[in-house]
N, CA, C, O and the ligand as a Tripos MOL2 file, in Angstrom:
@<TRIPOS>MOLECULE
protein
  265   263    67     0     0
PROTEIN
NO_CHARGES

@<TRIPOS>ATOM
      1 N           0.9120   -1.2220    0.1020 N.3       1 MET1
      2 CA          0.0770    0.0230   -0.0770 C.3       1 MET1
      3 C           0.9200    1.2930    0.0250 C.2       1 MET1
      4 O           1.7580    1.4290    0.9170 O.2       1 MET1
      5 N           0.7070    2.1130   -0.8000 N.am      2 LYS2
      6 CA          1.3480    3.5050   -0.8450 C.3       2 LYS2
      7 C           0.5410    4.6570   -0.3030 C.2       2 LYS2
      8 O          -0.4720    5.0710   -0.8650 O.2       2 LYS2
      9 N           1.0210    5.1480    0.7910 N.am      3 GLN3
     10 CA          0.3450    6.2090    1.3620 C.3       3 GLN3
     11 C           0.7610    7.4820    0.7830 C.2       3 GLN3
     12 O           1.9140    7.7300    0.4300 O.2       3 GLN3
     13 N          -0.3570    8.3740    0.6930 N.am      4 PRO4
     14 CA          0.0270    9.7490   -0.1080 C.3       4 PRO4
     15 C           0.9430   10.5710    0.9110 C.2       4 PRO4
     16 O           0.6560   10.6970    2.1020 O.2       4 PRO4
     17 N           2.0390   11.0980    0.3280 N.am      5 LEU5
     18 CA          2.8120   12.0080    0.9900 C.3       5 LEU5
     19 C           2.1770   13.2370    1.2920 C.2       5 LEU5
     20 O           1.5010   13.8810    0.4900 O.2       5 LEU5
     21 N           2.4700   13.6260    2.7740 N.am      6 THR6
     22 CA          1.9940   14.9150    3.1440 C.3       6 THR6
     23 C           3.1260   15.6120    3.7590 C.2       6 THR6
     24 O           4.0690   15.0530    4.3190 O.2       6 THR6
     25 N           2.9520   16.9800    3.6000 N.am      7 VAL7
     26 CA          3.9660   18.0170    4.1910 C.3       7 VAL7
     27 C           3.1370   18.8270    5.2020 C.2       7 VAL7
     28 O           1.9220   18.7060    5.3550 O.2       7 VAL7
     29 N           4.0270   19.7530    5.9410 N.am      8 THR8
     30 CA          3.2230   20.6510    6.6550 C.3       8 THR8
     31 C           3.4330   22.0850    6.2850 C.2       8 THR8
     32 O           4.5100   22.6770    6.2170 O.2       8 THR8
     33 N           2.1870   22.5660    6.0470 N.am      9 CYS9
     34 CA          2.1500   24.0490    5.6480 C.3       9 CYS9
     35 C           3.0220   24.8510    6.4810 C.2       9 CYS9
     36 O           2.7290   25.0200    7.6640 O.2       9 CYS9
     37 N           4.0600   25.3570    5.9810 N.am     10 PRO10
     38 CA          5.1720   26.3110    6.7170 C.3      10 PRO10
     39 C           4.3190   27.3070    7.6450 C.2      10 PRO10
     40 O           4.6510   27.5200    8.8110 O.2      10 PRO10
     41 N           3.1880   27.9060    7.0410 N.am     11 THR11
     42 CA          2.4150   29.0160    7.6820 C.3      11 THR11
     43 C           1.5810   28.8140    8.8940 C.2      11 THR11
     44 O           1.6710   29.4070    9.9690 O.2      11 THR11
     45 N           0.6480   27.7580    8.4940 N.am     12 CYS12
     46 CA         -0.4370   27.5370    9.5110 C.3      12 CYS12
     47 C          -0.2740   25.9510    9.8540 C.2      12 CYS12
     48 O          -1.1760   25.3900   10.4760 O.2      12 CYS12
     49 N           0.8360   25.2680    9.4590 N.am     13 ARG13
     50 CA          1.0600   23.9570   10.1040 C.3      13 ARG13
     51 C          -0.2360   22.8130    9.6390 C.2      13 ARG13
     52 O          -0.4990   21.8000   10.2870 O.2      13 ARG13
     53 N          -0.7680   23.1380    8.6930 N.am     14 ALA14
     54 CA         -1.8160   22.1970    8.2860 C.3      14 ALA14
     55 C          -1.0220   21.1590    7.4550 C.2      14 ALA14
     56 O           0.0180   21.3740    6.8320 O.2      14 ALA14
     57 N          -1.6570   20.0720    7.5520 N.am     15 PRO15
     58 CA         -1.1320   18.8330    6.6250 C.3      15 PRO15
     59 C          -1.7470   19.2290    5.1370 C.2      15 PRO15
     60 O          -2.8980   19.5820    4.8800 O.2      15 PRO15
     61 N          -0.6640   19.0690    4.2680 N.am     16 VAL16
     62 CA         -0.7210   19.2450    2.7580 C.3      16 VAL16
     63 C          -0.3840   18.1860    2.0830 C.2      16 VAL16
     64 O           0.7830   17.7970    2.1160 O.2      16 VAL16
     65 N          -1.4030   17.4920    1.3070 N.am     17 GLU17
     66 CA         -0.9220   16.3950    0.4150 C.3      17 GLU17
     67 C           0.0160   16.8530   -0.6190 C.2      17 GLU17
     68 O          -0.2970   17.8560   -1.2600 O.2      17 GLU17
     69 N           1.2100   16.2090   -0.8860 N.am     18 TRP18
     70 CA          1.9830   16.6570   -2.0160 C.3      18 TRP18
     71 C           1.8610   15.8660   -3.2100 C.2      18 TRP18
     72 O           2.3630   14.7540   -3.3770 O.2      18 TRP18
     73 N           1.0610   16.6040   -4.1460 N.am     19 GLY19
     74 CA          0.6600   16.2500   -5.3890 C.3      19 GLY19
     75 C          -0.0340   17.1850   -6.1530 C.2      19 GLY19
     76 O          -0.2520   18.2870   -5.6500 O.2      19 GLY19
     77 N          -0.4510   16.9170   -7.3740 N.am     20 PRO20
     78 CA         -0.9050   18.0420   -8.3810 C.3      20 PRO20
     79 C          -2.1890   18.5090   -7.7390 C.2      20 PRO20
     80 O          -2.6480   19.5530   -8.2020 O.2      20 PRO20
     81 N          -2.9090   17.8780   -6.6740 N.am     21 GLN21
     82 CA         -3.9040   18.4930   -6.1380 C.3      21 GLN21
     83 C          -3.7670   19.4520   -5.0770 C.2      21 GLN21
     84 O          -4.7120   19.8610   -4.4020 O.2      21 GLN21
     85 N          -2.3960   19.8500   -4.9280 N.am     22 SER22
     86 CA         -2.2420   20.8890   -4.0130 C.3      22 SER22
     87 C          -1.3690   21.7700   -4.6760 C.2      22 SER22
     88 O          -0.1750   21.7110   -4.3820 O.2      22 SER22
     89 N          -1.7440   22.5530   -5.4930 N.am     23 PRO23
     90 CA         -0.6400   23.3590   -6.7060 C.3      23 PRO23
     91 C           0.2420   24.5000   -5.6670 C.2      23 PRO23
     92 O           1.2660   25.0730   -6.0390 O.2      23 PRO23
     93 N          -0.3110   24.6550   -4.4890 N.am     24 HIS24
     94 CA          0.5310   25.7990   -3.8040 C.3      24 HIS24
     95 C           1.3270   25.1620   -2.5860 C.2      24 HIS24
     96 O           1.5550   25.8170   -1.5690 O.2      24 HIS24
     97 N           1.7740   23.7230   -2.7650 N.am     25 ARG25
     98 CA          2.5100   23.1260   -1.9340 C.3      25 ARG25
     99 C           3.9060   23.6340   -1.8980 C.2      25 ARG25
    100 O           4.3650   23.9150   -3.0050 O.2      25 ARG25
    101 N           4.7140   23.8210   -0.8340 N.am     26 PRO26
    102 CA          4.2230   23.0540    0.6410 C.3      26 PRO26
    103 C           3.2230   23.6990    1.2700 C.2      26 PRO26
    104 O           2.8410   23.2350    2.3440 O.2      26 PRO26
    105 N           2.6260   24.8370    0.7620 N.am     27 PHE27
    106 CA          1.5860   25.7130    1.6310 C.3      27 PHE27
    107 C           0.1590   24.9500    1.1620 C.2      27 PHE27
    108 O          -0.0340   24.2340    0.1800 O.2      27 PHE27
    109 N          -0.6650   25.3210    2.1080 N.am     28 CYS28
    110 CA         -1.9400   24.5500    1.9500 C.3      28 CYS28
    111 C          -2.9310   25.3870    1.0930 C.2      28 CYS28
    112 O          -3.9670   24.9090    0.6300 O.2      28 CYS28
    113 N          -2.5030   26.7620    0.9080 N.am     29 SER29
    114 CA         -3.3810   27.4390    0.0700 C.3      29 SER29
    115 C          -2.5720   28.6620   -0.5670 C.2      29 SER29
    116 O          -1.4820   28.8990   -0.0460 O.2      29 SER29
    117 N          -2.9400   29.3860   -1.5270 N.am     30 GLU30
    118 CA         -2.2020   30.5310   -1.9420 C.3      30 GLU30
    119 C          -2.1060   31.6200   -0.8950 C.2      30 GLU30
    120 O          -1.1480   32.3860   -0.7910 O.2      30 GLU30
    121 N          -3.1880   31.6210   -0.1260 N.am     31 ARG31
    122 CA         -3.0330   32.7290    1.0270 C.3      31 ARG31
    123 C          -2.0360   32.5800    1.9170 C.2      31 ARG31
    124 O          -1.5250   33.6030    2.3720 O.2      31 ARG31
    125 N          -1.5210   31.1720    2.3770 N.am     32 CYS32
    126 CA         -0.4580   30.9310    3.2290 C.3      32 CYS32
    127 C           0.8350   31.0650    2.4040 C.2      32 CYS32
    128 O           1.8620   31.3790    3.0060 O.2      32 CYS32
    129 N           0.8680   30.8690    1.1730 N.am     33 LYS33
    130 CA          2.0950   31.1110    0.4340 C.3      33 LYS33
    131 C           2.2990   32.4780    0.3750 C.2      33 LYS33
    132 O           3.4730   32.8330    0.4800 O.2      33 LYS33
    133 N           1.3560   33.4430    0.2160 N.am     34 LEU34
    134 CA          1.5850   34.8330    0.2570 C.3      34 LEU34
    135 C           2.1160   35.3760    1.5010 C.2      34 LEU34
    136 O           2.9620   36.2700    1.5240 O.2      34 LEU34
    137 N           1.5470   34.7570    2.6680 N.am     35 ILE35
    138 CA          1.8630   35.2170    3.7270 C.3      35 ILE35
    139 C           3.4760   34.9800    4.1130 C.2      35 ILE35
    140 O           4.2000   35.7770    4.7100 O.2      35 ILE35
    141 N           3.8180   33.7030    3.6200 N.am     36 ASP36
    142 CA          5.3230   33.5180    3.9660 C.3      36 ASP36
    143 C           6.2980   34.2290    3.0280 C.2      36 ASP36
    144 O           7.4560   34.5040    3.3440 O.2      36 ASP36
    145 N           5.7010   34.5180    1.7780 N.am     37 LEU37
    146 CA          6.4640   35.2650    0.9950 C.3      37 LEU37
    147 C           6.5800   36.7850    1.4700 C.2      37 LEU37
    148 O           7.5530   37.5120    1.2730 O.2      37 LEU37
    149 N           5.6500   37.0530    1.9930 N.am     38 GLY38
    150 CA          5.4850   38.5170    2.5750 C.3      38 GLY38
    151 C           6.5680   38.6860    3.6390 C.2      38 GLY38
    152 O           7.3900   39.6010    3.6170 O.2      38 GLY38
    153 N           6.4970   37.5980    4.7070 N.am     39 ALA39
    154 CA          7.5310   37.6280    5.8060 C.3      39 ALA39
    155 C           8.9480   37.5290    5.4470 C.2      39 ALA39
    156 O           9.8400   38.0640    6.1060 O.2      39 ALA39
    157 N           9.1410   36.8190    4.3680 N.am     40 TRP40
    158 CA         10.4570   36.6900    3.6880 C.3      40 TRP40
    159 C          11.0330   38.0700    3.1990 C.2      40 TRP40
    160 O          12.1520   38.5240    3.4370 O.2      40 TRP40
    161 N          10.0640   38.6120    2.4940 N.am     41 ALA41
    162 CA         10.2160   39.9810    1.7610 C.3      41 ALA41
    163 C          10.6720   41.0600    2.9400 C.2      41 ALA41
    164 O          11.6440   41.8130    2.8700 O.2      41 ALA41
    165 N           9.8170   40.9590    3.9380 N.am     42 ALA42
    166 CA         10.0890   42.0280    5.1180 C.3      42 ALA42
    167 C          11.3890   41.8730    5.7450 C.2      42 ALA42
    168 O          12.0410   42.8640    6.0730 O.2      42 ALA42
    169 N          11.8840   40.4640    5.9670 N.am     43 GLU43
    170 CA         13.2120   40.2740    6.4710 C.3      43 GLU43
    171 C          14.3160   40.8010    5.5800 C.2      43 GLU43
    172 O          15.2600   41.4280    6.0610 O.2      43 GLU43
    173 N          14.2060   40.5530    4.2890 N.am     44 ALA44
    174 CA         15.0790   40.8170    3.3450 C.3      44 ALA44
    175 C          15.2910   42.1890    3.2370 C.2      44 ALA44
    176 O          16.4150   42.5960    2.9420 O.2      44 ALA44
    177 N          14.1320   43.1600    3.4860 N.am     45 HIS45
    178 CA         14.3770   44.3880    3.1910 C.3      45 HIS45
    179 C          14.8370   45.2320    4.5620 C.2      45 HIS45
    180 O          14.9880   46.4540    4.5580 O.2      45 HIS45
    181 N          15.0370   44.3690    5.7530 N.am     46 ALA46
    182 CA         15.2740   45.0280    6.9400 C.3      46 ALA46
    183 C          16.8360   45.4870    6.9630 C.2      46 ALA46
    184 O          17.7330   44.6980    6.6640 O.2      46 ALA46
    185 N          17.0260   46.5440    7.2620 N.am     47 ILE47
    186 CA         18.6880   47.2770    7.2630 C.3      47 ILE47
    187 C          19.2550   46.4460    8.6570 C.2      47 ILE47
    188 O          18.7650   46.5340    9.7830 O.2      47 ILE47
    189 N          20.3470   45.6780    8.2750 N.am     48 PRO48
    190 CA         21.1730   45.0170    9.1740 C.3      48 PRO48
    191 C          21.7680   46.2210   10.2350 C.2      48 PRO48
    192 O          21.8580   46.0820   11.4540 O.2      48 PRO48
    193 N          22.0640   47.1640    9.6310 N.am     49 GLY49
    194 CA         22.8700   48.3910   10.6390 C.3      49 GLY49
    195 C          21.9980   48.9020   11.8170 C.2      49 GLY49
    196 O          22.4720   49.4090   12.8330 O.2      49 GLY49
    197 N          20.6110   48.7070   11.5670 N.am     50 GLU50
    198 CA         19.9760   49.4880   12.6430 C.3      50 GLU50
    199 C          19.8810   48.9790   13.9250 C.2      50 GLU50
    200 O          19.8480   49.6950   14.9260 O.2      50 GLU50
    201 N          19.8260   47.5440   13.9370 N.am     51 ASN51
    202 CA         19.9510   46.7230   15.2360 C.3      51 ASN51
    203 C          21.1970   47.0170   15.8480 C.2      51 ASN51
    204 O          21.3000   47.0910   17.0720 O.2      51 ASN51
    205 N          22.2510   47.2070   14.9900 N.am     52 LEU52
    206 CA         23.6920   47.1950   15.6500 C.3      52 LEU52
    207 C          23.6060   48.4930   16.2520 C.2      52 LEU52
    208 O          23.9780   48.5700   17.4230 O.2      52 LEU52
    209 N          23.1510   49.6260   15.6280 N.am     53 GLU53
    210 CA         23.3150   50.9890   16.2940 C.3      53 GLU53
    211 C          22.5680   51.1420   17.4700 C.2      53 GLU53
    212 O          22.7850   52.0580   18.2630 O.2      53 GLU53
    213 N          21.5190   50.1170   17.6540 N.am     54 ASP54
    214 CA         20.7810   50.3520   18.7350 C.3      54 ASP54
    215 C          21.5400   49.5020   19.9780 C.2      54 ASP54
    216 O          21.4060   49.7790   21.1700 O.2      54 ASP54
    217 N          22.1880   48.6410   19.5550 N.am     55 GLU55
    218 CA         23.2690   48.0410   20.6250 C.3      55 GLU55
    219 C          24.2020   48.9590   21.2340 C.2      55 GLU55
    220 O          24.4360   49.0620   22.4380 O.2      55 GLU55
    221 N          24.7880   49.7170   20.1390 N.am     56 LEU56
    222 CA         26.0100   50.6120   20.6380 C.3      56 LEU56
    223 C          25.4110   51.7810   21.5070 C.2      56 LEU56
    224 O          26.0310   52.3040   22.4330 O.2      56 LEU56
    225 N          24.0660   52.1570   21.0910 N.am     57 PHE57
    226 CA         23.5850   53.2750   22.0000 C.3      57 PHE57
    227 C          23.1170   52.7620   23.4080 C.2      57 PHE57
    228 O          23.2120   53.5260   24.3680 O.2      57 PHE57
    229 N          22.6200   51.5030   23.5660 N.am     58 SER58
    230 CA         22.4740   50.9380   24.8030 C.3      58 SER58
    231 C          23.6040   50.7600   25.6850 C.2      58 SER58
    232 O          23.6180   50.8250   26.9150 O.2      58 SER58
    233 N          24.5730   50.5200   24.8610 N.am     59 GLY59
    234 CA         25.9120   49.9920   25.6650 C.3      59 GLY59
    235 C          26.6620   51.5240   26.2500 C.2      59 GLY59
    236 O          27.6420   51.4670   26.9930 O.2      59 GLY59
    237 N          26.1130   52.7500   25.8460 N.am     60 GLU60
    238 CA         26.6550   53.8510   26.4430 C.3      60 GLU60
    239 C          25.9760   54.2260   27.8120 C.2      60 GLU60
    240 O          26.4960   55.0620   28.5510 O.2      60 GLU60
    241 N          24.8090   53.5900   28.1290 N.am     61 LEU61
    242 CA         24.1040   53.7900   29.2950 C.3      61 LEU61
    243 C          24.9080   53.4620   30.4660 C.2      61 LEU61
    244 O          25.6030   52.4460   30.4800 O.2      61 LEU61
    245 N          24.8390   54.3910   31.5970 N.am     62 PRO62
    246 CA         25.6150   53.9110   32.7180 C.3      62 PRO62
    247 C          25.1060   52.8970   33.2750 C.2      62 PRO62
    248 O          23.8930   52.6960   33.2120 O.2      62 PRO62
    249 N          26.0540   51.9650   34.0050 N.am     63 PRO63
    250 CA         25.6980   50.7400   34.5040 C.3      63 PRO63
    251 C          24.7750   50.9940   35.6550 C.2      63 PRO63
    252 O          24.8230   52.0490   36.2860 O.2      63 PRO63
    253 N          23.9480   50.0440   35.9250 N.am     64 ARG64
    254 CA         23.0010   50.0860   36.9120 C.3      64 ARG64
    255 C          23.5420   49.8720   38.3220 C.2      64 ARG64
    256 O          23.8460   48.7230   38.6420 O.2      64 ARG64
    257 N          23.6940   50.8870   39.2140 N.am     65 GLY65
    258 CA         24.1600   50.6100   40.4580 C.3      65 GLY65
    259 C          23.1590   50.1570   41.6000 C.2      65 GLY65
    260 O          21.9700   50.3900   41.3850 O.2      65 GLY65
    261 N          23.4500   49.6340   42.6030 N.am     66 HIS66
    262 CA         22.4690   49.2560   43.6880 C.3      66 HIS66
    263 C          22.6050   50.2300   44.8830 C.2      66 HIS66
    264 O          21.8900   50.0930   45.8760 O.2      66 HIS66
    265 ZN         -1.5580   26.9920    5.4180 Zn       67 ZN67
@<TRIPOS>BOND
     1     1     2 1
     2     2     3 1
     3     3     4 2
     4     3     5 am
     5     5     6 1
     6     6     7 1
     7     7     8 2
     8     7     9 am
     9     9    10 1
    10    10    11 1
    11    11    12 2
    12    11    13 am
    13    13    14 1
    14    14    15 1
    15    15    16 2
    16    15    17 am
    17    17    18 1
    18    18    19 1
    19    19    20 2
    20    19    21 am
    21    21    22 1
    22    22    23 1
    23    23    24 2
    24    23    25 am
    25    25    26 1
    26    26    27 1
    27    27    28 2
    28    27    29 am
    29    29    30 1
    30    30    31 1
    31    31    32 2
    32    31    33 am
    33    33    34 1
    34    34    35 1
    35    35    36 2
    36    35    37 am
    37    37    38 1
    38    38    39 1
    39    39    40 2
    40    39    41 am
    41    41    42 1
    42    42    43 1
    43    43    44 2
    44    43    45 am
    45    45    46 1
    46    46    47 1
    47    47    48 2
    48    47    49 am
    49    49    50 1
    50    50    51 1
    51    51    52 2
    52    51    53 am
    53    53    54 1
    54    54    55 1
    55    55    56 2
    56    55    57 am
    57    57    58 1
    58    58    59 1
    59    59    60 2
    60    59    61 am
    61    61    62 1
    62    62    63 1
    63    63    64 2
    64    63    65 am
    65    65    66 1
    66    66    67 1
    67    67    68 2
    68    67    69 am
    69    69    70 1
    70    70    71 1
    71    71    72 2
    72    71    73 am
    73    73    74 1
    74    74    75 1
    75    75    76 2
    76    75    77 am
    77    77    78 1
    78    78    79 1
    79    79    80 2
    80    79    81 am
    81    81    82 1
    82    82    83 1
    83    83    84 2
    84    83    85 am
    85    85    86 1
    86    86    87 1
    87    87    88 2
    88    87    89 am
    89    89    90 1
    90    90    91 1
    91    91    92 2
    92    91    93 am
    93    93    94 1
    94    94    95 1
    95    95    96 2
    96    95    97 am
    97    97    98 1
    98    98    99 1
    99    99   100 2
   100    99   101 am
   101   101   102 1
   102   102   103 1
   103   103   104 2
   104   103   105 am
   105   105   106 1
   106   106   107 1
   107   107   108 2
   108   107   109 am
   109   109   110 1
   110   110   111 1
   111   111   112 2
   112   111   113 am
   113   113   114 1
   114   114   115 1
   115   115   116 2
   116   115   117 am
   117   117   118 1
   118   118   119 1
   119   119   120 2
   120   119   121 am
   121   121   122 1
   122   122   123 1
   123   123   124 2
   124   123   125 am
   125   125   126 1
   126   126   127 1
   127   127   128 2
   128   127   129 am
   129   129   130 1
   130   130   131 1
   131   131   132 2
   132   131   133 am
   133   133   134 1
   134   134   135 1
   135   135   136 2
   136   135   137 am
   137   137   138 1
   138   138   139 1
   139   139   140 2
   140   139   141 am
   141   141   142 1
   142   142   143 1
   143   143   144 2
   144   143   145 am
   145   145   146 1
   146   146   147 1
   147   147   148 2
   148   147   149 am
   149   149   150 1
   150   150   151 1
   151   151   152 2
   152   151   153 am
   153   153   154 1
   154   154   155 1
   155   155   156 2
   156   155   157 am
   157   157   158 1
   158   158   159 1
   159   159   160 2
   160   159   161 am
   161   161   162 1
   162   162   163 1
   163   163   164 2
   164   163   165 am
   165   165   166 1
   166   166   167 1
   167   167   168 2
   168   167   169 am
   169   169   170 1
   170   170   171 1
   171   171   172 2
   172   171   173 am
   173   173   174 1
   174   174   175 1
   175   175   176 2
   176   175   177 am
   177   177   178 1
   178   178   179 1
   179   179   180 2
   180   179   181 am
   181   181   182 1
   182   182   183 1
   183   183   184 2
   184   183   185 am
   185   185   186 1
   186   186   187 1
   187   187   188 2
   188   187   189 am
   189   189   190 1
   190   190   191 1
   191   191   192 2
   192   191   193 am
   193   193   194 1
   194   194   195 1
   195   195   196 2
   196   195   197 am
   197   197   198 1
   198   198   199 1
   199   199   200 2
   200   199   201 am
   201   201   202 1
   202   202   203 1
   203   203   204 2
   204   203   205 am
   205   205   206 1
   206   206   207 1
   207   207   208 2
   208   207   209 am
   209   209   210 1
   210   210   211 1
   211   211   212 2
   212   211   213 am
   213   213   214 1
   214   214   215 1
   215   215   216 2
   216   215   217 am
   217   217   218 1
   218   218   219 1
   219   219   220 2
   220   219   221 am
   221   221   222 1
   222   222   223 1
   223   223   224 2
   224   223   225 am
   225   225   226 1
   226   226   227 1
   227   227   228 2
   228   227   229 am
   229   229   230 1
   230   230   231 1
   231   231   232 2
   232   231   233 am
   233   233   234 1
   234   234   235 1
   235   235   236 2
   236   235   237 am
   237   237   238 1
   238   238   239 1
   239   239   240 2
   240   239   241 am
   241   241   242 1
   242   242   243 1
   243   243   244 2
   244   243   245 am
   245   245   246 1
   246   246   247 1
   247   247   248 2
   248   247   249 am
   249   249   250 1
   250   250   251 1
   251   251   252 2
   252   251   253 am
   253   253   254 1
   254   254   255 1
   255   255   256 2
   256   255   257 am
   257   257   258 1
   258   258   259 1
   259   259   260 2
   260   259   261 am
   261   261   262 1
   262   262   263 1
   263   263   264 2
@<TRIPOS>SUBSTRUCTURE
     1 MET1         2 RESIDUE 1 A MET
     2 LYS2         6 RESIDUE 1 A LYS
     3 GLN3        10 RESIDUE 1 A GLN
     4 PRO4        14 RESIDUE 1 A PRO
     5 LEU5        18 RESIDUE 1 A LEU
     6 THR6        22 RESIDUE 1 A THR
     7 VAL7        26 RESIDUE 1 A VAL
     8 THR8        30 RESIDUE 1 A THR
     9 CYS9        34 RESIDUE 1 A CYS
    10 PRO10       38 RESIDUE 1 A PRO
    11 THR11       42 RESIDUE 1 A THR
    12 CYS12       46 RESIDUE 1 A CYS
    13 ARG13       50 RESIDUE 1 A ARG
    14 ALA14       54 RESIDUE 1 A ALA
    15 PRO15       58 RESIDUE 1 A PRO
    16 VAL16       62 RESIDUE 1 A VAL
    17 GLU17       66 RESIDUE 1 A GLU
    18 TRP18       70 RESIDUE 1 A TRP
    19 GLY19       74 RESIDUE 1 A GLY
    20 PRO20       78 RESIDUE 1 A PRO
    21 GLN21       82 RESIDUE 1 A GLN
    22 SER22       86 RESIDUE 1 A SER
    23 PRO23       90 RESIDUE 1 A PRO
    24 HIS24       94 RESIDUE 1 A HIS
    25 ARG25       98 RESIDUE 1 A ARG
    26 PRO26      102 RESIDUE 1 A PRO
    27 PHE27      106 RESIDUE 1 A PHE
    28 CYS28      110 RESIDUE 1 A CYS
    29 SER29      114 RESIDUE 1 A SER
    30 GLU30      118 RESIDUE 1 A GLU
    31 ARG31      122 RESIDUE 1 A ARG
    32 CYS32      126 RESIDUE 1 A CYS
    33 LYS33      130 RESIDUE 1 A LYS
    34 LEU34      134 RESIDUE 1 A LEU
    35 ILE35      138 RESIDUE 1 A ILE
    36 ASP36      142 RESIDUE 1 A ASP
    37 LEU37      146 RESIDUE 1 A LEU
    38 GLY38      150 RESIDUE 1 A GLY
    39 ALA39      154 RESIDUE 1 A ALA
    40 TRP40      158 RESIDUE 1 A TRP
    41 ALA41      162 RESIDUE 1 A ALA
    42 ALA42      166 RESIDUE 1 A ALA
    43 GLU43      170 RESIDUE 1 A GLU
    44 ALA44      174 RESIDUE 1 A ALA
    45 HIS45      178 RESIDUE 1 A HIS
    46 ALA46      182 RESIDUE 1 A ALA
    47 ILE47      186 RESIDUE 1 A ILE
    48 PRO48      190 RESIDUE 1 A PRO
    49 GLY49      194 RESIDUE 1 A GLY
    50 GLU50      198 RESIDUE 1 A GLU
    51 ASN51      202 RESIDUE 1 A ASN
    52 LEU52      206 RESIDUE 1 A LEU
    53 GLU53      210 RESIDUE 1 A GLU
    54 ASP54      214 RESIDUE 1 A ASP
    55 GLU55      218 RESIDUE 1 A GLU
    56 LEU56      222 RESIDUE 1 A LEU
    57 PHE57      226 RESIDUE 1 A PHE
    58 SER58      230 RESIDUE 1 A SER
    59 GLY59      234 RESIDUE 1 A GLY
    60 GLU60      238 RESIDUE 1 A GLU
    61 LEU61      242 RESIDUE 1 A LEU
    62 PRO62      246 RESIDUE 1 A PRO
    63 PRO63      250 RESIDUE 1 A PRO
    64 ARG64      254 RESIDUE 1 A ARG
    65 GLY65      258 RESIDUE 1 A GLY
    66 HIS66      262 RESIDUE 1 A HIS
    67 ZN67       265 GROUP 0 **** ****
């Protein structure tokens, strides 16, 4: 017996059958696919230097004394 291969939708964790009946695999739907692509694009467009600057600034704060 051959079991149908299923994968987990990366966005909503729903089981998705891996086959022509799931055109958006590994996503369960076009909606989940767009959500994931949107999240990826937001990360790609983030400026890496911003976080570094915040860390440097917080490092200038005087140490907390008791
Ligand atoms: Zn999904």
